C-alpha positions as YAML, in Angstrom:
chain: A
units: angstrom
residues:
- id: 1
  name: MET
  ca: [20.85, -107.08, -31.63]
- id: 2
  name: PHE
  ca: [24.16, -106.50, -29.83]
- id: 3
  name: VAL
  ca: [26.48, -109.29, -28.97]
- id: 4
  name: GLY
  ca: [24.96, -111.72, -31.40]
- id: 5
  name: HIS
  ca: [26.44, -109.67, -34.26]
- id: 6
  name: TYR
  ca: [29.90, -110.81, -33.29]
- id: 7
  name: ALA
  ca: [29.15, -114.41, -34.20]
- id: 8
  name: VAL
  ca: [29.49, -113.36, -37.85]
- id: 9
  name: SER
  ca: [33.04, -112.06, -37.05]
- id: 10
  name: PHE
  ca: [34.14, -115.54, -35.99]
- id: 11
  name: ALA
  ca: [32.42, -117.24, -38.86]
- id: 12
  name: ALA
  ca: [33.95, -114.72, -41.39]
- id: 13
  name: ARG
  ca: [37.41, -115.33, -39.98]
- id: 14
  name: ARG
  ca: [37.13, -118.97, -41.11]
- id: 15
  name: PHE
  ca: [36.88, -117.80, -44.78]
- id: 16
  name: GLU
  ca: [40.13, -115.77, -44.58]
- id: 17
  name: LEU
  ca: [42.43, -116.61, -41.68]
- id: 18
  name: SER
  ca: [44.74, -113.66, -42.41]
- id: 19
  name: MET
  ca: [41.98, -111.15, -41.51]
- id: 20
  name: PRO
  ca: [42.29, -109.56, -37.99]
- id: 21
  name: LEU
  ca: [39.28, -110.27, -35.80]
- id: 22
  name: TRP
  ca: [39.33, -106.72, -34.52]
- id: 23
  name: ILE
  ca: [38.54, -105.53, -38.02]
- id: 24
  name: LEU
  ca: [35.64, -108.02, -38.33]
- id: 25
  name: PHE
  ca: [34.40, -106.89, -34.88]
- id: 26
  name: LEU
  ca: [34.12, -103.31, -36.10]
- id: 27
  name: ALA
  ca: [32.70, -104.45, -39.44]
- id: 28
  name: VAL
  ca: [29.65, -106.26, -37.93]
- id: 29
  name: GLN
  ca: [28.94, -103.20, -35.88]
- id: 30
  name: PHE
  ca: [29.83, -100.65, -38.53]
- id: 31
  name: LEU
  ca: [26.24, -99.51, -39.10]
- id: 32
  name: ASP
  ca: [25.96, -98.75, -35.37]
- id: 33
  name: VAL
  ca: [29.50, -97.26, -35.24]
- id: 34
  name: LEU
  ca: [28.14, -94.75, -37.75]
- id: 35
  name: TRP
  ca: [24.71, -94.46, -36.05]
- id: 36
  name: ALA
  ca: [26.13, -93.35, -32.72]
- id: 37
  name: PRO
  ca: [27.90, -90.18, -33.95]
- id: 38
  name: PHE
  ca: [24.96, -89.55, -36.33]
- id: 39
  name: VAL
  ca: [22.78, -89.45, -33.24]
- id: 40
  name: LEU
  ca: [25.36, -87.23, -31.39]
- id: 41
  name: ILE
  ca: [25.30, -84.60, -34.15]
- id: 42
  name: GLY
  ca: [21.56, -84.80, -34.72]
- id: 43
  name: ILE
  ca: [21.49, -86.55, -38.19]
- id: 44
  name: GLU
  ca: [19.62, -89.57, -36.85]
- id: 45
  name: LYS
  ca: [17.22, -89.83, -33.86]
- id: 46
  name: VAL
  ca: [16.41, -92.08, -30.96]
- id: 47
  name: ARG
  ca: [14.13, -91.60, -27.96]
- id: 48
  name: ILE
  ca: [14.55, -93.31, -24.59]
- id: 49
  name: VAL
  ca: [11.07, -94.52, -23.67]
- id: 50
  name: PRO
  ca: [11.01, -96.97, -20.75]
- id: 51
  name: GLY
  ca: [8.95, -100.04, -21.61]
- id: 52
  name: PHE
  ca: [8.95, -99.27, -25.31]
- id: 53
  name: THR
  ca: [9.91, -102.94, -25.90]
- id: 54
  name: ALA
  ca: [10.13, -105.64, -23.27]
- id: 55
  name: SER
  ca: [13.91, -105.75, -23.71]
- id: 56
  name: ASN
  ca: [14.96, -102.14, -24.04]
- id: 57
  name: PRO
  ca: [13.64, -98.56, -24.10]
- id: 58
  name: PHE
  ca: [14.93, -97.46, -27.48]
- id: 59
  name: ASP
  ca: [12.50, -95.86, -29.89]
- id: 60
  name: LEU
  ca: [14.69, -95.86, -33.00]
- id: 61
  name: TYR
  ca: [12.33, -93.73, -34.96]
- id: 62
  name: TYR
  ca: [14.75, -92.01, -37.47]
- id: 63
  name: MET
  ca: [17.79, -93.75, -38.86]
- id: 64
  name: PRO
  ca: [17.46, -93.80, -42.63]
- id: 65
  name: TYR
  ca: [21.14, -93.18, -43.36]
- id: 66
  name: THR
  ca: [22.52, -96.21, -41.46]
- id: 67
  name: HIS
  ca: [19.74, -98.75, -40.95]
- id: 68
  name: SER
  ca: [17.62, -98.39, -44.12]
- id: 69
  name: LEU
  ca: [18.07, -101.25, -46.54]
- id: 70
  name: PRO
  ca: [19.71, -98.93, -49.09]
- id: 71
  name: GLY
  ca: [21.88, -97.33, -46.47]
- id: 72
  name: ALA
  ca: [23.02, -100.70, -45.20]
- id: 73
  name: LEU
  ca: [23.88, -101.80, -48.70]
- id: 74
  name: PHE
  ca: [25.76, -98.54, -49.47]
- id: 75
  name: TRP
  ca: [27.88, -98.69, -46.28]
- id: 76
  name: SER
  ca: [28.63, -102.40, -46.86]
- id: 77
  name: CYS
  ca: [30.03, -101.55, -50.32]
- id: 78
  name: VAL
  ca: [31.93, -98.59, -48.88]
- id: 79
  name: ALA
  ca: [33.46, -100.70, -46.08]
- id: 80
  name: GLY
  ca: [34.39, -103.56, -48.50]
- id: 81
  name: VAL
  ca: [36.04, -101.39, -51.03]
- id: 82
  name: ALA
  ca: [37.82, -99.41, -48.34]
- id: 83
  name: TYR
  ca: [39.20, -102.45, -46.71]
- id: 84
  name: ARG
  ca: [40.34, -103.90, -49.97]
- id: 85
  name: MET
  ca: [42.15, -100.72, -50.83]
- id: 86
  name: ALA
  ca: [43.68, -100.30, -47.36]
- id: 87
  name: SER
  ca: [44.71, -103.92, -46.71]
- id: 88
  name: ARG
  ca: [48.27, -104.90, -47.34]
- id: 89
  name: LEU
  ca: [47.39, -107.77, -49.73]
- id: 90
  name: ARG
  ca: [44.55, -105.88, -51.51]
- id: 91
  name: LEU
  ca: [42.46, -109.00, -51.88]
- id: 92
  name: TRP
  ca: [38.92, -108.67, -53.19]
- id: 93
  name: LYS
  ca: [37.99, -111.73, -51.17]
- id: 94
  name: ALA
  ca: [38.78, -109.94, -47.93]
- id: 95
  name: GLY
  ca: [36.90, -106.84, -49.12]
- id: 96
  name: ILE
  ca: [33.82, -108.97, -49.96]
- id: 97
  name: ILE
  ca: [34.04, -110.63, -46.49]
- id: 98
  name: VAL
  ca: [34.07, -107.24, -44.81]
- id: 99
  name: GLY
  ca: [31.20, -106.03, -46.94]
- id: 100
  name: VAL
  ca: [29.06, -109.10, -46.09]
- id: 101
  name: ALA
  ca: [30.00, -108.70, -42.38]
- id: 102
  name: VAL
  ca: [28.72, -105.15, -42.43]
- id: 103
  name: PHE
  ca: [25.46, -106.08, -44.16]
- id: 104
  name: SER
  ca: [24.92, -108.98, -41.70]
- id: 105
  name: HIS
  ca: [24.18, -106.26, -39.11]
- id: 106
  name: TRP
  ca: [20.99, -105.32, -40.96]
- id: 107
  name: ILE
  ca: [19.83, -108.96, -41.37]
- id: 108
  name: LEU
  ca: [20.27, -109.78, -37.70]
- id: 109
  name: ASP
  ca: [18.66, -106.49, -36.63]
- id: 110
  name: PHE
  ca: [15.68, -107.44, -38.77]
- id: 111
  name: ILE
  ca: [15.10, -110.48, -36.45]
- id: 112
  name: VAL
  ca: [15.04, -108.60, -33.17]
- id: 113
  name: HIS
  ca: [13.99, -105.00, -33.90]
- id: 114
  name: ARG
  ca: [10.38, -103.89, -33.91]
- id: 115
  name: PRO
  ca: [9.39, -102.42, -37.29]
- id: 116
  name: ASP
  ca: [11.85, -99.53, -37.34]
- id: 117
  name: LEU
  ca: [14.22, -100.58, -40.14]
- id: 118
  name: PRO
  ca: [13.23, -98.65, -43.30]
- id: 119
  name: LEU
  ca: [13.16, -100.32, -46.67]
- id: 120
  name: TYR
  ca: [13.74, -96.88, -48.20]
- id: 121
  name: ASP
  ca: [14.13, -93.40, -46.85]
- id: 122
  name: ASN
  ca: [12.28, -93.48, -43.46]
- id: 123
  name: ALA
  ca: [9.38, -95.48, -44.81]
- id: 124
  name: ALA
  ca: [8.10, -99.08, -45.16]
- id: 125
  name: LYS
  ca: [9.69, -100.08, -41.88]
- id: 126
  name: VAL
  ca: [10.20, -103.69, -41.07]
- id: 127
  name: GLY
  ca: [11.41, -105.86, -38.09]
- id: 128
  name: LEU
  ca: [10.21, -109.16, -36.55]
- id: 129
  name: GLY
  ca: [10.19, -107.74, -32.98]
- id: 130
  name: LEU
  ca: [12.03, -110.52, -31.02]
- id: 131
  name: TRP
  ca: [12.95, -107.80, -28.52]
- id: 132
  name: ASN
  ca: [9.47, -108.05, -27.13]
- id: 133
  name: TYR
  ca: [10.46, -111.55, -25.94]
- id: 134
  name: PRO
  ca: [13.56, -110.77, -23.92]
- id: 135
  name: MET
  ca: [14.55, -114.29, -22.82]
- id: 136
  name: ALA
  ca: [14.23, -115.58, -26.36]
- id: 137
  name: ALA
  ca: [16.23, -112.56, -27.68]
- id: 138
  name: LEU
  ca: [18.98, -113.00, -25.04]
- id: 139
  name: GLY
  ca: [19.03, -116.82, -25.68]
- id: 140
  name: LEU
  ca: [19.47, -116.25, -29.42]
- id: 141
  name: GLU
  ca: [22.29, -113.74, -28.94]
- id: 142
  name: ALA
  ca: [24.05, -116.00, -26.51]
- id: 143
  name: ALA
  ca: [23.77, -119.06, -28.80]
- id: 144
  name: LEU
  ca: [24.97, -117.10, -31.77]
- id: 145
  name: LEU
  ca: [28.01, -115.62, -29.91]
- id: 146
  name: LEU
  ca: [29.07, -118.78, -28.20]
- id: 147
  name: GLY
  ca: [28.55, -120.83, -31.35]
- id: 148
  name: GLY
  ca: [30.85, -118.35, -33.19]
- id: 149
  name: ILE
  ca: [33.54, -118.66, -30.49]
- id: 150
  name: LEU
  ca: [33.34, -122.43, -30.55]
- id: 151
  name: ILE
  ca: [34.37, -122.55, -34.24]
- id: 152
  name: LEU
  ca: [37.55, -120.72, -33.51]
- id: 153
  name: PRO
  ca: [40.80, -122.81, -33.89]
- id: 154
  name: LYS
  ca: [41.72, -124.34, -30.51]
- id: 155
  name: ALA
  ca: [45.45, -124.94, -31.13]
- id: 156
  name: ASN
  ca: [46.23, -122.16, -28.66]
- id: 157
  name: ARG
  ca: [44.16, -123.31, -25.73]
- id: 158
  name: PRO
  ca: [44.76, -120.25, -23.34]
- id: 159
  name: ARG
  ca: [43.68, -117.83, -26.04]
- id: 160
  name: PHE
  ca: [40.55, -119.86, -26.80]
- id: 161
  name: ILE
  ca: [39.66, -120.11, -23.14]
- id: 162
  name: GLY
  ca: [40.25, -116.36, -22.70]
- id: 163
  name: THR
  ca: [37.97, -115.62, -25.71]
- id: 164
  name: LEU
  ca: [35.30, -117.94, -24.28]
- id: 165
  name: ILE
  ca: [35.40, -116.15, -20.92]
- id: 166
  name: PHE
  ca: [35.21, -112.81, -22.78]
- id: 167
  name: GLY
  ca: [32.12, -114.11, -24.61]
- id: 168
  name: VAL
  ca: [30.39, -114.94, -21.34]
- id: 169
  name: LEU
  ca: [31.18, -111.41, -20.12]
- id: 170
  name: MET
  ca: [29.74, -109.99, -23.30]
- id: 171
  name: ILE
  ca: [26.54, -111.95, -22.80]
- id: 172
  name: ALA
  ca: [26.40, -110.67, -19.14]
- id: 173
  name: ILE
  ca: [26.64, -107.10, -20.50]
- id: 174
  name: GLN
  ca: [23.87, -107.84, -22.99]
- id: 175
  name: GLY
  ca: [21.70, -109.14, -20.09]
- id: 176
  name: TYR
  ca: [22.37, -105.87, -18.15]
- id: 177
  name: THR
  ca: [21.22, -103.78, -21.16]
- id: 178
  name: PHE
  ca: [17.95, -105.86, -21.29]
- id: 179
  name: PHE
  ca: [17.19, -105.81, -17.50]
- id: 180
  name: GLY
  ca: [19.18, -102.88, -16.06]
- id: 181
  name: PRO
  ca: [18.32, -99.28, -15.80]
- id: 182
  name: SER
  ca: [17.59, -97.15, -18.93]
- id: 183
  name: PRO
  ca: [20.30, -94.79, -20.21]
- id: 184
  name: ALA
  ca: [20.05, -91.27, -18.98]
- id: 185
  name: SER
  ca: [19.62, -89.84, -22.49]
- id: 186
  name: ASP
  ca: [20.00, -90.57, -26.19]
- id: 187
  name: ARG
  ca: [23.51, -89.06, -26.08]
- id: 188
  name: ALA
  ca: [24.56, -91.14, -23.11]
- id: 189
  name: PHE
  ca: [23.37, -94.17, -25.01]
- id: 190
  name: ALA
  ca: [25.30, -93.26, -28.19]
- id: 191
  name: TRP
  ca: [28.49, -92.62, -26.23]
- id: 192
  name: THR
  ca: [28.14, -95.87, -24.30]
- id: 193
  name: ALA
  ca: [27.66, -97.81, -27.54]
- id: 194
  name: LEU
  ca: [30.84, -96.26, -29.06]
- id: 195
  name: VAL
  ca: [32.90, -97.12, -25.95]
- id: 196
  name: PHE
  ca: [31.72, -100.75, -26.00]
- id: 197
  name: TYR
  ca: [32.45, -101.18, -29.67]
- id: 198
  name: ALA
  ca: [35.93, -99.79, -29.30]
- id: 199
  name: ALA
  ca: [36.60, -101.85, -26.05]
- id: 200
  name: PHE
  ca: [35.36, -105.10, -27.58]
- id: 201
  name: ALA
  ca: [37.56, -104.62, -30.70]
- id: 202
  name: ALA
  ca: [40.63, -103.88, -28.52]
- id: 203
  name: ILE
  ca: [39.97, -106.87, -26.25]
- id: 204
  name: ILE
  ca: [39.65, -109.26, -29.15]
- id: 205
  name: TRP
  ca: [42.83, -107.84, -30.63]
- id: 206
  name: TRP
  ca: [44.63, -108.65, -27.38]
- id: 207
  name: LEU
  ca: [43.02, -112.10, -27.12]
- id: 208
  name: GLN
  ca: [43.45, -113.23, -30.69]
- id: 209
  name: ASP
  ca: [45.14, -110.87, -33.14]
- id: 210
  name: ARG
  ca: [48.13, -110.08, -30.97]
- id: 211
  name: ARG
  ca: [49.61, -113.44, -32.03]
- id: 212
  name: ILE
  ca: [49.37, -112.39, -35.64]
- id: 213
  name: SER
  ca: [51.01, -109.00, -35.16]
- id: 214
  name: THR
  ca: [53.88, -110.33, -33.00]
- id: 215
  name: GLU
  ca: [54.58, -113.73, -34.47]
- id: 216
  name: ALA
  ca: [53.80, -113.37, -38.19]
...
């Protein structure tokens, strides 16, 4: 899953309105934010195999440190504690929200991935395989993302409309990853993922969090 993860960011924001959305955008993708550099330095592995699933060519055959169940739980705890310690208010509630947001990545990946998510080490892999049904997978991601955006407060209408347009653009990017050309290599894929995660976080800061930083 890609853009569907961000629905959790919008939902989590409802539990703690003081939390920046850009932080939650990074939290829900934190496992992949780690995965990409791990691929770049050879700790985890992916093969580009055109036709591997009906939606994408990614054979994610070795990612025990970020996408195993114990790995996901570990990084969720690390992120939650780190945010609690680094945040100005030092609220455990905020730390728990970040931890849950990080772990939500594994749960949503379980729905779409083929069986490549290890329950331990690099073994007992699970995944429901919705990626083999691209229109259903894209529809789910779009519904999740737009549903998340629609629960945003609408007091500032221009910001809400801007965020909605951004959501539609994100869905279009998701569609391109499903039906466009395959990446040139595993390294190109990892770098592209990092660029998108950073860009999406920066854009949501500009659309939503900028008000917090300048008006609070």
